[in-house]
C-alpha positions, -999 to 999 in steps of 0.1 A, spaced: -588 -384 257 -602 -410 283 -583 -421 315 -591 -459 330 -588 -465 367 -589 -504 367 -587 -513 406 -609 -545 419 -624 -537 452 -649 -560 455 -675 -533 452 -710 -535 432 -690 -510 401 -666 -539 402 -637 -513 409 -636 -497 368 -640 -460 362 -637 -441 338 -633 -402 335 -635 -382 306 -602 -359 304 -618 -331 289 -646 -327 312 -621 -331 342 -600 -301 323 -636 -281 318 -646 -288 353 -613 -279 369 -614 -249 349 -648 -239 365 -637 -238 401 -596 -232 396 -583 -200 394 -571 -200 354 -547 -181 333 -550 -187 300 -521 -178 274 -537 -167 240 -508 -163 210 -515 -141 181 -512 -173 160 -534 -200 148 -533 -236 157 -523 -249 118 -488 -266 117 -483 -238 88 -488 -207 114 -471 -225 143 -443 -233 123 -435 -225 88 -451 -184 90 -436 -187 129 -400 -198 120 -400 -180 87 -408 -147 108 -380 -155 135 -350 -159 107 -364 -128 87 -363 -111 126 -399 -100 122 -423 -99 151 -452 -129 143 -461 -138 181 -444 -117 209 -464 -140 235 -449 -171 215 -415 -156 211 -409 -152 251 -426 -186 258 -406 -204 230 -373 -214 218 -383 -219 178 -412 -240 177 -410 -259 212 -416 -246 249 -387 -230 265 -371 -248 296 -379 -211 317 -410 -213 302 -417 -252 313 -403 -251 342 -421 -213 354 -454 -230 338 -447 -258 369 -449 -231 390 -480 -214 384 -498 -251 378 -491 -252 419 -519 -223 426 -535 -218 386 -545 -239 362 -530 -226 330 -546 -230 294 -528 -224 260 -548 -208 232 -544 -202 196 -561 -169 178 -582 -199 164 -591 -216 194 -596 -185 215 -625 -170 189 -640 -201 190 -639 -204 230 -659 -193 261 -633 -171 266 -636 -147 239 -674 -151 243 -674 -132 276 -642 -108 268 -645 -86 235 -614 -81 230 -597 -90 196 -560 -77 196 -541 -104 209 -517 -117 222 -531 -114 256 -534 -133 291 -567 -141 305 -578 -146 338 -609 -167 352 -623 -170 383 -650 -191 385 -676 -173 360 -660 -140 359 -632 -132 331 -610 -105 324 -580 -101 309 -551 -99 332 -525 -86 312 -531 -74 272 -516 -74 240 -494 -41 247 -482 -53 280 -468 -84 265 -450 -65 233 -434 -44 259 -417 -73 278 -387 -83 267 -376 -113 281 -398 -144 297 -382 -128 333 -399 -98 328 -435 -114 313 -429 -134 346 -429 -100 368 -455 -83 345 -474 -117 356 -467 -117 393 -476 -84 396 -506 -84 378 -520 -116 400 -508 -96 433 -532 -74 425 -560 -100 430 -543 -113 455 -529 -140 444 -493 -156 442 -474 -188 429 
């Protein structure tokens, strides 16, 4: 996706600028503290939709992180509001398992047990919240407390 800004300022560039949005997010992640929420399901329609919804109907735990952040297949209002508060100070990135295993985060953190929350500050990567801690959370309020506690350990707040 490319964002084009056009404004005639009578300058040598004729006021047209192009910014590749994907590159912008990569740049932001490289300089700003980032939280990466890694779901224990793949990004395919089958995994995100059919398998997850069938699991919810059968009361199976497919992905506790998705259970905490979503209402059925859509992000919950509570999660959206919480994400907005976090994004005032940190960059947020959501990855599904297949995306995580092909991403820079997996190259720097050799953890295969998902879900998890990865913390990145420039070139330093660490697991902020592991799968056991996520799976122990009963609701989004409890999950937010864990996030705040873990960030406070790194002298960060939101």
